[in-house]
C-alpha positions in Angstrom: -27.3 -0.4 26.4 -26.4 2.3 23.8 -23.2 2.1 21.8 -20.8 4.9 20.8 -19.8 4.7 17.2 -16.8 6.7 16.0 -17.1 7.7 12.4 -14.0 9.2 10.7 -14.4 11.2 7.5 -12.4 13.2 5.0 -13.8 16.5 3.7 -12.7 17.5 0.2 -12.5 20.9 -1.3 -11.6 22.1 -4.8 -9.5 25.3 -4.7 -8.5 27.5 -7.6 -5.4 29.8 -7.7 -4.0 32.2 -10.3 -0.2 32.5 -10.7 1.4 34.8 -13.2 4.6 33.6 -14.9 6.7 35.0 -17.7 5.8 34.1 -21.2 8.9 32.0 -21.7 8.6 30.0 -18.5 7.1 26.5 -18.3 3.8 26.1 -16.6 5.6 23.9 -14.0 7.1 27.1 -12.6 3.6 28.2 -11.6 3.0 25.0 -9.8 6.4 25.3 -8.1 5.4 28.7 -6.9 2.1 27.5 -5.5 3.8 24.6 -3.7 6.3 26.8 -2.0 3.9 29.6 -1.1 0.2 28.5 -1.0 0.2 28.2 2.8 1.2 31.8 3.4 -1.4 34.4 4.3 -0.7 36.5 1.2 -1.5 33.7 -1.2 -5.2 34.0 -1.9 -7.5 31.5 -3.6 -9.7 32.5 -6.6 -12.4 30.1 -5.5 -13.3 27.2 -3.1 -16.0 24.6 -3.6 -16.8 21.8 -1.1 -16.9 18.5 -2.9 -18.3 16.5 -0.1 -17.4 14.3 2.8 -16.4 10.6 2.6 -16.5 8.3 5.6 -13.5 5.9 5.6 -13.7 4.4 9.1 -16.2 3.5 11.7 -16.0 1.4 14.9 -17.6 1.0 18.3 -15.7 2.8 21.0 -16.0 3.0 24.8 -16.3 6.3 26.7 -12.7 5.7 27.9 -11.5 5.3 24.3 -13.4 8.4 23.3 -11.8 10.4 26.1 -8.4 9.3 25.0 -9.1 10.2 21.4 -10.3 13.6 22.6 -7.2 14.1 24.7 -5.0 13.2 21.7 -6.9 15.7 19.6 -6.4 18.5 22.2 -2.7 17.9 22.2 -2.8 18.6 18.5 -4.9 21.7 19.0 -8.1 20.1 17.7 -11.6 20.1 19.0 -13.1 20.2 22.4 -12.9 18.6 25.9 -16.7 18.6 26.2 -17.3 15.1 24.9 -21.0 15.1 25.9 -21.6 18.1 23.7 -20.3 16.3 20.5 -22.1 13.0 21.0 -25.0 12.9 18.5 -27.9 11.2 20.3 -30.7 9.8 18.2 -34.1 10.6 19.6 
């Protein structure tokens, strides 16, 4: 009987931003500004580069566990309720 294996990964990106500061200000002020504002829509990145994806966890799950994981994800606004669509079946 086939098994369902849940593989969890982290995807990493390198982002670059430009912050202008006064000549007499320490560089740390630029970082402070980025920390306080980078998640706003008016803070644009200079570039973005995908560094890769790292798997950090894997385990066999039942369909019931997978449904529960999917429900939890939906409560957090993530993913789909169409579990069959996301199962990768080897041919």
